Structure formats: structure tokens, C-alpha cells
C-alpha positions as MATLAB code, in Angstrom:
seq = 'MKNPVHPGAILREDVLGELGVSVSDAAESLGVSRVTLSRVINEHARISPNLALRLEAAGVSTARTWLAMQAACDLAEERAAGMPKVRKLGTVA';
ca = [
       4.007   -0.685   14.912;
       2.307   -3.985   15.533;
      -0.383   -4.532   12.906;
      -0.463   -1.556   10.567;
      -3.501   -1.143    8.361;
      -2.929   -2.056    4.724;
      -3.001    1.147    2.658;
      -5.547   -0.503    0.368;
      -8.002   -0.617    3.269;
      -7.449    3.093    3.877;
      -7.978    3.794    0.198;
     -11.156    1.680    0.217;
     -12.703    3.021    3.425;
     -11.363    6.529    3.948;
     -11.037    7.689    0.363;
     -13.367    5.854   -2.008;
     -15.956    5.132    0.670;
     -16.039    8.690    1.975;
     -16.217   10.152   -1.527;
     -18.793    7.605   -2.686;
     -16.623    6.721   -5.681;
     -16.873    3.258   -7.218;
     -13.815    1.139   -7.909;
     -14.487    1.386  -11.641;
     -14.730    5.181  -11.574;
     -11.641    5.513   -9.397;
      -9.661    3.169  -11.630;
     -10.666    5.156  -14.702;
      -9.720    8.451  -13.017;
      -6.359    7.049  -11.945;
      -5.666    5.473  -15.324;
      -5.309    1.937  -13.985;
      -7.350   -1.188  -14.592;
     -10.256   -1.998  -12.323;
      -8.594   -5.326  -11.493;
      -5.384   -3.584  -10.420;
      -7.199   -1.178   -8.124;
      -9.503   -3.905   -6.806;
      -6.514   -6.074   -5.852;
      -5.033   -3.160   -3.886;
      -8.200   -2.134   -2.063;
      -8.935   -5.757   -1.175;
      -5.422   -6.059    0.271;
      -4.207   -8.643   -2.248;
      -1.611   -6.334   -3.807;
       0.763   -3.619   -2.686;
       0.550    0.068   -3.459;
       3.270    0.520   -6.056;
       5.294    3.708   -6.492;
       3.391    4.227   -9.760;
      -0.007    4.009   -8.050;
       1.236    6.216   -5.211;
       2.187    8.896   -7.751;
      -1.193    8.564   -9.454;
      -2.992    8.970   -6.110;
      -0.910   12.051   -5.346;
      -1.714   13.534   -8.775;
      -5.413   12.850   -8.083;
      -5.162   14.886   -4.867;
      -5.268   11.958   -2.466;
      -2.423   12.624   -0.016;
       1.204   12.314   -1.087;
       3.028    9.491   -2.799;
       5.463    9.453    0.122;
       2.604    8.870    2.585;
       1.171    5.965    0.575;
       4.595    4.354    0.237;
       5.329    4.838    3.948;
       2.083    3.051    4.827;
       2.982    0.234    2.433;
       6.502   -0.032    3.874;
       5.074   -0.295    7.411;
       2.846   -3.184    6.296;
       5.701   -4.892    4.466;
       8.007   -4.653    7.488;
       5.344   -5.979    9.856;
       4.714   -8.910    7.514;
       8.421   -9.750    7.309;
       8.845   -9.514   11.093;
       5.863  -11.804   11.601;
       7.424  -14.335    9.211;
      10.490  -14.544   11.455;
      14.048  -13.477   10.907;
      16.641  -15.782    9.386;
      19.858  -16.272   11.310;
      22.041  -13.243   10.641;
      25.512  -12.310   11.887;
      26.796   -8.791   12.330;
      28.830   -7.643    9.385;
      32.548   -8.046    9.886;
      32.281  -11.034   12.258;
      33.792  -14.401   11.441;
      31.678  -17.547   11.527;
];
């Protein structure tokens, strides 16, 4: 996957936007601070396992789905940063 969408953008557009729920109301429902949720939906923070579980409990997909989306973003970011020199395990320098 080349440039996966940050799960925060999906949460912002496809969940909160579609439901017409404000960040403050969503944060209160999820039991997280508004700042925490705002950082995620503005793509400045990752979806944590804790937030993924809270979203699942709130009926917004599964925790596994949220974490899979986050992992795809994390991997794409690391690949874009470039790989350090690595040798196959068991080979001598």
C-alpha cells in the first residue's frame, strides 16, 4: 500500500462527520480528552490500542480494524524514511 489514509482522517470524515458529532461530544462519549481525540483526528497522533478498544465499545468498527489501519500508516512512514543497512540473520560481516 503506497499512501494509506491515516485512521484519524477516517474517524474525522467517515465517522464523526457522517454522524454530525463534534470532537468534544465524541471525546466525552469515548472517555478521552478533547485534546487527545483532536490530535488523532488531525493526524498528529496515532490510534492507540486503548482508543481502538474504546471505538470498538462505542460501536465504531473493531479495534483490530483501527489498529490495522494504524499499522499500515506506520509501515508506510517507516518505508518512506528509508531502511538502514541490514544483513540477513546468521550471516557474518
